[in-house]
C-alpha positions as CSV (number, residue, x, y, z in Angstrom):
1,M,16.0,-15.1,16.2
2,M,14.7,-13.9,12.9
3,E,15.5,-10.7,11.2
4,T,12.5,-8.2,11.2
5,V,11.5,-6.9,7.8
6,I,9.3,-3.8,7.6
7,I,7.8,-2.8,4.3
8,R,6.2,0.6,3.9
9,Y,4.1,1.9,1.0
10,C,5.9,3.2,-2.0
11,T,6.1,7.0,-1.5
12,A,6.8,7.8,-5.2
13,R,3.8,5.8,-6.4
14,V,1.5,7.6,-3.9
15,V,2.9,11.0,-4.9
16,R,2.1,10.1,-8.6
17,H,-1.4,9.2,-7.7
18,V,-1.9,12.5,-5.8
19,M,-0.6,14.5,-8.8
20,G,-2.9,12.6,-11.2
21,A,-5.9,13.1,-9.0
22,L,-5.2,16.8,-8.7
23,V,-5.0,17.1,-12.5
24,F,-8.6,15.7,-12.6
25,V,-9.7,18.1,-9.8
26,A,-8.2,21.0,-11.7
27,G,-10.1,19.8,-14.8
28,G,-13.3,19.7,-12.9
29,V,-12.7,23.3,-11.6
30,F,-11.9,24.4,-15.2
31,L,-15.2,22.9,-16.4
32,L,-17.1,24.8,-13.6
33,V,-15.3,28.1,-14.4
34,T,-16.0,27.8,-18.2
35,G,-19.7,26.9,-17.6
36,E,-19.5,23.4,-19.1
37,D,-21.2,20.4,-17.7
38,G,-21.6,21.0,-14.0
39,V,-22.5,17.4,-13.0
40,F,-19.4,16.0,-14.6
41,A,-17.3,18.8,-13.1
42,W,-18.6,18.2,-9.6
43,L,-18.2,14.4,-9.9
44,S,-14.6,14.9,-10.9
45,I,-13.9,17.3,-8.1
46,V,-15.5,15.2,-5.4
47,F,-14.3,11.8,-6.5
48,F,-10.7,12.7,-7.4
49,G,-10.5,15.2,-4.5
50,G,-11.4,12.4,-2.1
51,Y,-8.9,10.1,-3.7
52,A,-6.2,12.8,-3.4
53,M,-7.0,13.2,0.3
54,F,-6.8,9.4,0.8
55,C,-3.4,9.3,-0.9
56,I,-2.1,12.3,1.1
57,W,-3.2,10.4,4.3
58,Q,-1.1,7.4,3.1
59,L,1.9,9.8,2.7
60,V,1.4,11.1,6.3
61,D,0.7,7.7,7.8
62,R,4.1,6.1,8.4
63,R,2.8,2.8,9.9
64,A,4.3,-0.3,8.2
65,G,2.3,-2.0,5.5
66,L,3.9,-5.4,6.0
67,V,5.9,-6.7,8.9
68,I,7.6,-10.1,8.9
69,D,9.2,-11.1,12.2
70,D,9.4,-14.0,14.8
71,R,5.7,-13.8,15.5
72,G,4.6,-14.2,11.9
73,I,3.4,-11.9,9.1
74,F,1.4,-8.7,9.7
75,D,-0.3,-7.1,6.6
76,R,-2.3,-4.0,7.4
77,K,-4.5,-4.4,4.3
78,L,-5.7,-7.8,5.5
79,N,-7.0,-6.4,8.8
80,V,-6.7,-9.8,10.6
81,G,-3.7,-9.0,12.8
82,V,-0.6,-11.1,12.9
83,I,-0.7,-14.4,11.0
84,D,1.2,-16.8,13.2
85,W,3.9,-19.0,11.6
86,H,2.0,-22.0,12.8
87,D,-1.0,-21.0,10.6
88,I,1.2,-20.7,7.5
89,R,1.7,-23.9,5.5
90,G,3.7,-22.4,2.6
91,A,4.4,-19.1,0.9
92,Y,6.0,-17.5,-2.1
93,V,6.9,-14.1,-3.3
94,D,4.6,-13.3,-6.3
95,R,6.0,-9.8,-7.0
96,V,7.6,-7.0,-5.1
97,A,7.0,-3.9,-7.0
98,G,7.8,-0.4,-5.9
99,T,9.6,-1.3,-2.8
100,A,13.2,-1.4,-1.8
101,V,13.1,-5.1,-0.8
102,D,15.2,-7.8,-2.4
103,P,12.7,-10.5,-3.4
104,D,15.2,-13.3,-2.8
105,R,15.9,-12.0,0.7
106,L,12.2,-11.8,1.4
107,R,11.6,-15.3,0.1
108,R,14.4,-16.7,2.4
109,L,12.9,-14.9,5.4
110,I,9.4,-16.3,4.7
111,L,10.7,-19.8,4.1
112,D,12.8,-19.6,7.3
113,G,9.7,-18.6,9.3
114,V,7.7,-21.4,7.8
115,A,10.5,-23.9,8.6
116,A,10.8,-22.6,12.1
117,R,7.1,-23.3,12.9
118,S,7.6,-27.0,12.1
119,R,10.3,-27.3,14.8
């Protein structure tokens, strides 16, 4: 029986993105209020406002981004469902940034899963 690893999106990174987007939205509002370039102001408000809403949705959505378990690997971003261990020939950890996961532990779990499929 393999240990299940659940990796969620980095909350601190998403919060930073929301704050940055809101700065640009405020800049667009400031441009509108001062009577500056209206097109640039509206583009800033719409684009960065939309991005801020997307990031807020990521904060509210607590579904796992990546799950490694006995069935295989599930990555929500890939949108292909669970990748069965029998379909994986090899794997490596390229980088684990912004998560509370030990890269060596993750590497061992993935290699154990790949080894288990060959049994």
